[in-house]
C-alpha positions in Angstrom: -51.7 -28.8 29.9 -54.3 -26.5 30.2 -58.0 -27.4 29.0 -57.6 -24.7 26.4 -54.3 -26.4 25.3 -55.6 -29.7 25.1 -58.7 -28.5 22.9 -56.4 -26.8 20.5 -54.4 -29.9 20.4 -57.4 -32.1 19.7 -58.4 -29.5 16.7 -55.0 -29.9 15.5 -54.8 -33.7 15.9 -58.4 -33.9 14.0 -60.1 -35.6 17.1 -62.1 -32.8 17.2 -65.8 -32.6 15.6 -68.8 -30.5 15.9 -72.5 -31.4 16.1 -74.6 -29.9 13.3 -77.3 -27.4 14.7 -79.5 -28.3 11.9 -79.7 -32.1 12.0 -77.5 -33.4 15.0 -75.1 -35.1 12.5 -71.2 -35.1 13.2 -68.9 -33.0 11.2 -65.6 -33.8 9.5 -63.0 -31.7 8.4 -62.9 -31.0 4.5 -61.4 -28.7 2.0 -64.1 -27.0 0.1 -65.2 -24.1 -2.4 -66.6 -21.1 -0.6 -68.6 -18.2 -2.3 -67.4 -15.1 -0.3 -68.5 -11.6 -0.6 -66.0 -8.7 0.2 -66.7 -4.9 -0.4 -69.6 -5.7 -2.8 -67.6 -8.4 -5.0 -68.2 -12.0 -5.0 -65.2 -14.4 -5.0 -65.1 -18.2 -5.2 -62.3 -19.4 -3.0 -61.0 -23.1 -3.2 -59.3 -25.3 -0.5 -61.2 -23.7 2.2 -60.9 -25.6 5.6 -64.6 -26.2 6.9 -66.4 -28.6 9.0 -68.9 -30.3 7.0 -71.7 -32.3 8.4 -71.8 -36.0 7.1 -75.6 -36.2 7.4 -77.0 -33.1 5.7 -73.9 -31.2 4.2 -74.2 -28.2 6.2 -70.8 -26.3 6.2 -69.1 -24.7 8.9 -66.2 -22.1 9.0 -64.2 -21.1 11.9 -63.7 -17.3 12.2 -60.1 -17.5 11.9 -60.5 -19.1 8.5 -63.0 -16.3 7.3 -60.5 -13.5 8.5 -57.6 -15.3 6.6 -59.8 -15.2 3.4 -60.7 -11.3 4.1 -56.9 -10.6 4.4 -56.2 -12.7 1.2 -58.7 -11.0 -0.7 -57.8 -7.5 0.8 -54.3 -7.6 -0.6 -52.8 -8.2 -4.0 -53.5 -12.0 -5.0 -53.0 -14.2 -7.7 -56.4 -15.0 -9.7 -56.7 -18.7 -10.9 -59.8 -18.0 -13.1 -62.7 -15.6 -14.0 -66.2 -16.8 -14.4 -69.4 -15.2 -15.7 -72.3 -15.6 -13.1 -76.1 -14.8 -13.7 -78.0 -12.9 -11.3 -81.9 -13.8 -11.3 -84.8 -13.0 -9.0 -87.7 -15.3 -8.0 -90.0 -12.2 -7.8 -91.0 -10.3 -11.0 
């Protein structure tokens, strides 16, 4: 088994974790909600795979996950709910 194959297997086996670039904490795999902008529209996407720092909560998303979200939103998709969002500014 090549090095790349071993790394892929560790990721699939969930033996893999990242080190947070902000605090140095260890990440764990979780399903999270993600705010995602595509073509000027804001979406809330649930059940997204992420690496989440156990110390500070910073979230990391793999490129393939973000690509998958873009594909999902670019095609016809089911809408679970709609919400109203306020837009505010810190500057007057």
